[in-house]
Jmol script that loads the backbone (N, CA, C; Angstrom):
load data "model"
ATOM      1  N   MET A   1      27.255  29.183 -65.493  1.00  0.00           N
ATOM      2  CA  MET A   1      26.344  29.611 -64.454  1.00  0.00           C
ATOM      3  C   MET A   1      25.643  28.408 -63.816  1.00  0.00           C
ATOM      4  N   LYS A   2      25.176  27.470 -64.650  1.00  0.00           N
ATOM      5  CA  LYS A   2      24.470  26.314 -64.125  1.00  0.00           C
ATOM      6  C   LYS A   2      25.403  25.438 -63.276  1.00  0.00           C
ATOM      7  N   ILE A   3      26.661  25.296 -63.698  1.00  0.00           N
ATOM      8  CA  ILE A   3      27.624  24.495 -62.940  1.00  0.00           C
ATOM      9  C   ILE A   3      27.899  25.157 -61.593  1.00  0.00           C
ATOM     10  N   THR A   4      28.050  26.469 -61.584  1.00  0.00           N
ATOM     11  CA  THR A   4      28.301  27.191 -60.339  1.00  0.00           C
ATOM     12  C   THR A   4      27.136  27.016 -59.371  1.00  0.00           C
ATOM     13  N   THR A   5      25.920  27.115 -59.889  1.00  0.00           N
ATOM     14  CA  THR A   5      24.737  26.940 -59.051  1.00  0.00           C
ATOM     15  C   THR A   5      24.681  25.524 -58.497  1.00  0.00           C
ATOM     16  N   THR A   6      25.005  24.537 -59.316  1.00  0.00           N
ATOM     17  CA  THR A   6      24.986  23.141 -58.883  1.00  0.00           C
ATOM     18  C   THR A   6      26.050  22.905 -57.814  1.00  0.00           C
ATOM     19  N   VAL A   7      27.225  23.450 -58.016  1.00  0.00           N
ATOM     20  CA  VAL A   7      28.307  23.293 -57.038  1.00  0.00           C
ATOM     21  C   VAL A   7      27.925  23.966 -55.718  1.00  0.00           C
ATOM     22  N   LEU A   8      27.375  25.163 -55.779  1.00  0.00           N
ATOM     23  CA  LEU A   8      26.951  25.858 -54.571  1.00  0.00           C
ATOM     24  C   LEU A   8      25.843  25.091 -53.850  1.00  0.00           C
ATOM     25  N   ALA A   9      24.898  24.544 -54.592  1.00  0.00           N
ATOM     26  CA  ALA A   9      23.815  23.773 -53.981  1.00  0.00           C
ATOM     27  C   ALA A   9      24.366  22.518 -53.313  1.00  0.00           C
ATOM     28  N   ALA A  10      25.321  21.860 -53.967  1.00  0.00           N
ATOM     29  CA  ALA A  10      25.924  20.659 -53.396  1.00  0.00           C
ATOM     30  C   ALA A  10      26.707  21.005 -52.130  1.00  0.00           C
ATOM     31  N   ALA A  11      27.465  22.088 -52.165  1.00  0.00           N
ATOM     32  CA  ALA A  11      28.242  22.501 -50.997  1.00  0.00           C
ATOM     33  C   ALA A  11      27.320  22.858 -49.837  1.00  0.00           C
ATOM     34  N   PHE A  12      26.239  23.538 -50.126  1.00  0.00           N
ATOM     35  CA  PHE A  12      25.280  23.902 -49.083  1.00  0.00           C
ATOM     36  C   PHE A  12      24.649  22.645 -48.480  1.00  0.00           C
ATOM     37  N   SER A  13      24.288  21.691 -49.326  1.00  0.00           N
ATOM     38  CA  SER A  13      23.685  20.444 -48.851  1.00  0.00           C
ATOM     39  C   SER A  13      24.662  19.683 -47.955  1.00  0.00           C
ATOM     40  N   LEU A  14      25.917  19.621 -48.356  1.00  0.00           N
ATOM     41  CA  LEU A  14      26.914  18.933 -47.546  1.00  0.00           C
ATOM     42  C   LEU A  14      27.134  19.634 -46.214  1.00  0.00           C
ATOM     43  N   ALA A  15      27.100  20.949 -46.227  1.00  0.00           N
ATOM     44  CA  ALA A  15      27.266  21.699 -44.982  1.00  0.00           C
ATOM     45  C   ALA A  15      26.110  21.413 -44.023  1.00  0.00           C
ATOM     46  N   LEU A  16      24.905  21.316 -44.557  1.00  0.00           N
ATOM     47  CA  LEU A  16      23.755  20.989 -43.711  1.00  0.00           C
ATOM     48  C   LEU A  16      23.867  19.575 -43.145  1.00  0.00           C
ATOM     49  N   LEU A  17      24.291  18.646 -43.972  1.00  0.00           N
ATOM     50  CA  LEU A  17      24.417  17.259 -43.526  1.00  0.00           C
ATOM     51  C   LEU A  17      25.550  17.078 -42.520  1.00  0.00           C
ATOM     52  N   ALA A  18      26.548  17.914 -42.574  1.00  0.00           N
ATOM     53  CA  ALA A  18      27.681  17.784 -41.663  1.00  0.00           C
ATOM     54  C   ALA A  18      27.242  17.946 -40.210  1.00  0.00           C
ATOM     55  N   GLY A  19      26.202  18.696 -39.973  1.00  0.00           N
ATOM     56  CA  GLY A  19      25.717  18.898 -38.614  1.00  0.00           C
ATOM     57  C   GLY A  19      24.827  17.780 -38.099  1.00  0.00           C
ATOM     58  N   CYS A  20      24.425  16.892 -38.971  1.00  0.00           N
ATOM     59  CA  CYS A  20      23.520  15.804 -38.583  1.00  0.00           C
ATOM     60  C   CYS A  20      24.310  14.597 -38.103  1.00  0.00           C
ATOM     61  N   GLY A  21      23.766  13.909 -37.142  1.00  0.00           N
ATOM     62  CA  GLY A  21      24.335  12.635 -36.735  1.00  0.00           C
ATOM     63  C   GLY A  21      25.584  12.726 -35.890  1.00  0.00           C
ATOM     64  N   GLY A  22      25.886  13.875 -35.374  1.00  0.00           N
ATOM     65  CA  GLY A  22      27.060  13.991 -34.521  1.00  0.00           C
ATOM     66  C   GLY A  22      26.833  13.332 -33.179  1.00  0.00           C
ATOM     67  N   ASP A  23      27.875  13.197 -32.405  1.00  0.00           N
ATOM     68  CA  ASP A  23      27.739  12.555 -31.114  1.00  0.00           C
ATOM     69  C   ASP A  23      27.579  13.570 -29.983  1.00  0.00           C
ATOM     70  N   THR A  24      27.254  14.797 -30.331  1.00  0.00           N
ATOM     71  CA  THR A  24      27.066  15.831 -29.333  1.00  0.00           C
ATOM     72  C   THR A  24      25.615  15.836 -28.890  1.00  0.00           C
ATOM     73  N   TYR A  25      25.399  15.840 -27.579  1.00  0.00           N
ATOM     74  CA  TYR A  25      24.051  15.861 -27.031  1.00  0.00           C
ATOM     75  C   TYR A  25      23.829  17.190 -26.332  1.00  0.00           C
ATOM     76  N   VAL A  26      22.742  17.854 -26.709  1.00  0.00           N
ATOM     77  CA  VAL A  26      22.399  19.118 -26.081  1.00  0.00           C
ATOM     78  C   VAL A  26      21.077  18.925 -25.355  1.00  0.00           C
ATOM     79  N   ASN A  27      21.069  19.194 -24.074  1.00  0.00           N
ATOM     80  CA  ASN A  27      19.867  19.066 -23.274  1.00  0.00           C
ATOM     81  C   ASN A  27      19.148  20.405 -23.271  1.00  0.00           C
ATOM     82  N   GLN A  28      18.016  20.458 -23.929  1.00  0.00           N
ATOM     83  CA  GLN A  28      17.257  21.700 -24.009  1.00  0.00           C
ATOM     84  C   GLN A  28      16.434  21.943 -22.746  1.00  0.00           C
ATOM     85  N   GLY A  29      16.056  20.885 -22.061  1.00  0.00           N
ATOM     86  CA  GLY A  29      15.246  21.027 -20.859  1.00  0.00           C
ATOM     87  C   GLY A  29      16.127  21.107 -19.640  1.00  0.00           C
ATOM     88  N   SER A  30      15.490  21.051 -18.502  1.00  0.00           N
ATOM     89  CA  SER A  30      16.263  21.040 -17.279  1.00  0.00           C
ATOM     90  C   SER A  30      15.630  20.052 -16.309  1.00  0.00           C
ATOM     91  N   THR A  31      16.457  19.493 -15.491  1.00  0.00           N
ATOM     92  CA  THR A  31      15.977  18.602 -14.452  1.00  0.00           C
ATOM     93  C   THR A  31      16.550  19.074 -13.127  1.00  0.00           C
ATOM     94  N   THR A  32      15.873  18.730 -12.084  1.00  0.00           N
ATOM     95  CA  THR A  32      16.342  19.111 -10.767  1.00  0.00           C
ATOM     96  C   THR A  32      16.645  17.845  -9.979  1.00  0.00           C
ATOM     97  N   VAL A  33      17.900  17.678  -9.651  1.00  0.00           N
ATOM     98  CA  VAL A  33      18.336  16.552  -8.833  1.00  0.00           C
ATOM     99  C   VAL A  33      19.097  17.150  -7.665  1.00  0.00           C
ATOM    100  N   SER A  34      18.734  16.745  -6.471  1.00  0.00           N
ATOM    101  CA  SER A  34      19.385  17.322  -5.296  1.00  0.00           C
ATOM    102  C   SER A  34      20.820  16.821  -5.183  1.00  0.00           C
ATOM    103  N   LYS A  35      21.614  17.593  -4.472  1.00  0.00           N
ATOM    104  CA  LYS A  35      22.992  17.168  -4.212  1.00  0.00           C
ATOM    105  C   LYS A  35      23.000  15.837  -3.471  1.00  0.00           C
ATOM    106  N   GLY A  36      22.062  15.675  -2.560  1.00  0.00           N
ATOM    107  CA  GLY A  36      21.982  14.428  -1.805  1.00  0.00           C
ATOM    108  C   GLY A  36      21.765  13.225  -2.704  1.00  0.00           C
ATOM    109  N   THR A  37      20.890  13.372  -3.682  1.00  0.00           N
ATOM    110  CA  THR A  37      20.643  12.284  -4.634  1.00  0.00           C
ATOM    111  C   THR A  37      21.889  12.012  -5.462  1.00  0.00           C
ATOM    112  N   GLU A  38      22.539  13.070  -5.924  1.00  0.00           N
ATOM    113  CA  GLU A  38      23.763  12.896  -6.708  1.00  0.00           C
ATOM    114  C   GLU A  38      24.842  12.189  -5.893  1.00  0.00           C
ATOM    115  N   LEU A  39      24.985  12.602  -4.642  1.00  0.00           N
ATOM    116  CA  LEU A  39      26.011  11.993  -3.789  1.00  0.00           C
ATOM    117  C   LEU A  39      25.686  10.534  -3.482  1.00  0.00           C
ATOM    118  N   THR A  40      24.402  10.227  -3.296  1.00  0.00           N
ATOM    119  CA  THR A  40      23.990   8.844  -3.071  1.00  0.00           C
ATOM    120  C   THR A  40      24.289   7.993  -4.296  1.00  0.00           C
ATOM    121  N   ASP A  41      23.966   8.511  -5.467  1.00  0.00           N
ATOM    122  CA  ASP A  41      24.251   7.785  -6.711  1.00  0.00           C
ATOM    123  C   ASP A  41      25.750   7.609  -6.909  1.00  0.00           C
ATOM    124  N   LEU A  42      26.498   8.642  -6.571  1.00  0.00           N
ATOM    125  CA  LEU A  42      27.948   8.581  -6.705  1.00  0.00           C
ATOM    126  C   LEU A  42      28.537   7.530  -5.769  1.00  0.00           C
ATOM    127  N   GLN A  43      28.044   7.475  -4.539  1.00  0.00           N
ATOM    128  CA  GLN A  43      28.512   6.470  -3.575  1.00  0.00           C
ATOM    129  C   GLN A  43      28.165   5.066  -4.068  1.00  0.00           C
ATOM    130  N   ARG A  44      26.979   4.913  -4.625  1.00  0.00           N
ATOM    131  CA  ARG A  44      26.583   3.617  -5.164  1.00  0.00           C
ATOM    132  C   ARG A  44      27.519   3.189  -6.307  1.00  0.00           C
ATOM    133  N   ALA A  45      27.863   4.139  -7.176  1.00  0.00           N
ATOM    134  CA  ALA A  45      28.774   3.834  -8.278  1.00  0.00           C
ATOM    135  C   ALA A  45      30.133   3.381  -7.748  1.00  0.00           C
ATOM    136  N   LEU A  46      30.609   4.028  -6.687  1.00  0.00           N
ATOM    137  CA  LEU A  46      31.882   3.638  -6.079  1.00  0.00           C
ATOM    138  C   LEU A  46      31.775   2.239  -5.473  1.00  0.00           C
ATOM    139  N   ASN A  47      30.712   2.000  -4.718  1.00  0.00           N
ATOM    140  CA  ASN A  47      30.526   0.701  -4.067  1.00  0.00           C
ATOM    141  C   ASN A  47      30.418  -0.443  -5.066  1.00  0.00           C
ATOM    142  N   GLU A  48      29.834  -0.165  -6.233  1.00  0.00           N
ATOM    143  CA  GLU A  48      29.649  -1.202  -7.247  1.00  0.00           C
ATOM    144  C   GLU A  48      30.854  -1.331  -8.177  1.00  0.00           C
ATOM    145  N   GLY A  49      31.866  -0.496  -7.961  1.00  0.00           N
ATOM    146  CA  GLY A  49      33.075  -0.589  -8.768  1.00  0.00           C
ATOM    147  C   GLY A  49      32.979   0.082 -10.126  1.00  0.00           C
ATOM    148  N   ALA A  50      31.941   0.885 -10.322  1.00  0.00           N
ATOM    149  CA  ALA A  50      31.779   1.563 -11.606  1.00  0.00           C
ATOM    150  C   ALA A  50      32.763   2.721 -11.766  1.00  0.00           C
ATOM    151  N   ILE A  51      33.210   3.290 -10.641  1.00  0.00           N
ATOM    152  CA  ILE A  51      34.191   4.366 -10.670  1.00  0.00           C
ATOM    153  C   ILE A  51      35.243   4.086  -9.602  1.00  0.00           C
ATOM    154  N   SER A  52      36.401   4.692  -9.786  1.00  0.00           N
ATOM    155  CA  SER A  52      37.496   4.515  -8.819  1.00  0.00           C
ATOM    156  C   SER A  52      37.346   5.512  -7.662  1.00  0.00           C
ATOM    157  N   GLN A  53      38.116   5.299  -6.623  1.00  0.00           N
ATOM    158  CA  GLN A  53      38.103   6.229  -5.490  1.00  0.00           C
ATOM    159  C   GLN A  53      38.511   7.621  -5.938  1.00  0.00           C
ATOM    160  N   ARG A  54      39.491   7.696  -6.819  1.00  0.00           N
ATOM    161  CA  ARG A  54      39.951   8.998  -7.320  1.00  0.00           C
ATOM    162  C   ARG A  54      38.832   9.712  -8.074  1.00  0.00           C
ATOM    163  N   GLU A  55      38.117   8.980  -8.939  1.00  0.00           N
ATOM    164  CA  GLU A  55      37.005   9.570  -9.672  1.00  0.00           C
ATOM    165  C   GLU A  55      35.915  10.026  -8.705  1.00  0.00           C
ATOM    166  N   TYR A  56      35.648   9.190  -7.707  1.00  0.00           N
ATOM    167  CA  TYR A  56      34.646   9.539  -6.699  1.00  0.00           C
ATOM    168  C   TYR A  56      35.018  10.845  -6.000  1.00  0.00           C
ATOM    169  N   ASP A  57      36.262  10.942  -5.564  1.00  0.00           N
ATOM    170  CA  ASP A  57      36.713  12.139  -4.852  1.00  0.00           C
ATOM    171  C   ASP A  57      36.591  13.386  -5.721  1.00  0.00           C
ATOM    172  N   GLU A  58      36.986  13.276  -6.990  1.00  0.00           N
ATOM    173  CA  GLU A  58      36.918  14.423  -7.900  1.00  0.00           C
ATOM    174  C   GLU A  58      35.475  14.838  -8.155  1.00  0.00           C
ATOM    175  N   LEU A  59      34.620  13.862  -8.424  1.00  0.00           N
ATOM    176  CA  LEU A  59      33.222  14.172  -8.709  1.00  0.00           C
ATOM    177  C   LEU A  59      32.499  14.707  -7.477  1.00  0.00           C
ATOM    178  N   ARG A  60      32.800  14.135  -6.325  1.00  0.00           N
ATOM    179  CA  ARG A  60      32.172  14.612  -5.086  1.00  0.00           C
ATOM    180  C   ARG A  60      32.556  16.065  -4.830  1.00  0.00           C
ATOM    181  N   ALA A  61      33.834  16.391  -5.019  1.00  0.00           N
ATOM    182  CA  ALA A  61      34.287  17.774  -4.817  1.00  0.00           C
ATOM    183  C   ALA A  61      33.580  18.713  -5.795  1.00  0.00           C
ATOM    184  N   ARG A  62      33.422  18.274  -7.029  1.00  0.00           N
ATOM    185  CA  ARG A  62      32.754  19.112  -8.030  1.00  0.00           C
ATOM    186  C   ARG A  62      31.295  19.343  -7.641  1.00  0.00           C
ATOM    187  N   ILE A  63      30.614  18.299  -7.182  1.00  0.00           N
ATOM    188  CA  ILE A  63      29.213  18.443  -6.753  1.00  0.00           C
ATOM    189  C   ILE A  63      29.117  19.407  -5.578  1.00  0.00           C
ATOM    190  N   MET A  64      30.008  19.264  -4.624  1.00  0.00           N
ATOM    191  CA  MET A  64      29.954  20.093  -3.420  1.00  0.00           C
ATOM    192  C   MET A  64      30.265  21.564  -3.703  1.00  0.00           C
ATOM    193  N   ARG A  65      31.046  21.845  -4.734  1.00  0.00           N
ATOM    194  CA  ARG A  65      31.378  23.230  -5.089  1.00  0.00           C
ATOM    195  C   ARG A  65      30.215  23.961  -5.764  1.00  0.00           C
ATOM    196  N   ARG A  66      29.311  23.209  -6.352  1.00  0.00           N
ATOM    197  CA  ARG A  66      28.199  23.833  -7.080  1.00  0.00           C
ATOM    198  C   ARG A  66      27.224  24.488  -6.108  1.00  0.00           C
ATOM    199  N   PRO A  67      26.623  25.595  -6.541  1.00  0.00           N
ATOM    200  CA  PRO A  67      25.587  26.203  -5.688  1.00  0.00           C
ATOM    201  C   PRO A  67      24.367  25.292  -5.645  1.00  0.00           C
ATOM    202  N   ASN A  68      23.582  25.438  -4.613  1.00  0.00           N
ATOM    203  CA  ASN A  68      22.388  24.603  -4.472  1.00  0.00           C
ATOM    204  C   ASN A  68      21.491  24.836  -5.593  1.00  0.00           C
TER     205      ASN A  68
END
end "model"
wireframe off; spacefill off
backbone 0.3
color backbone group
């Protein structure tokens, strides 16, 4: 009985730790950024060489498809 309890406690502890330290980021809050600001930032990224023309085109289309 004591071994079973110890094993269960260890398994539970490992399960809890498995969720810690992951690389997943969840944003609980919200921010409001206008499409114009996003498009300006996107154009700046293209001009500075941070993204390719193809990436720019894809991201711009995605921004434009979103509702205001």
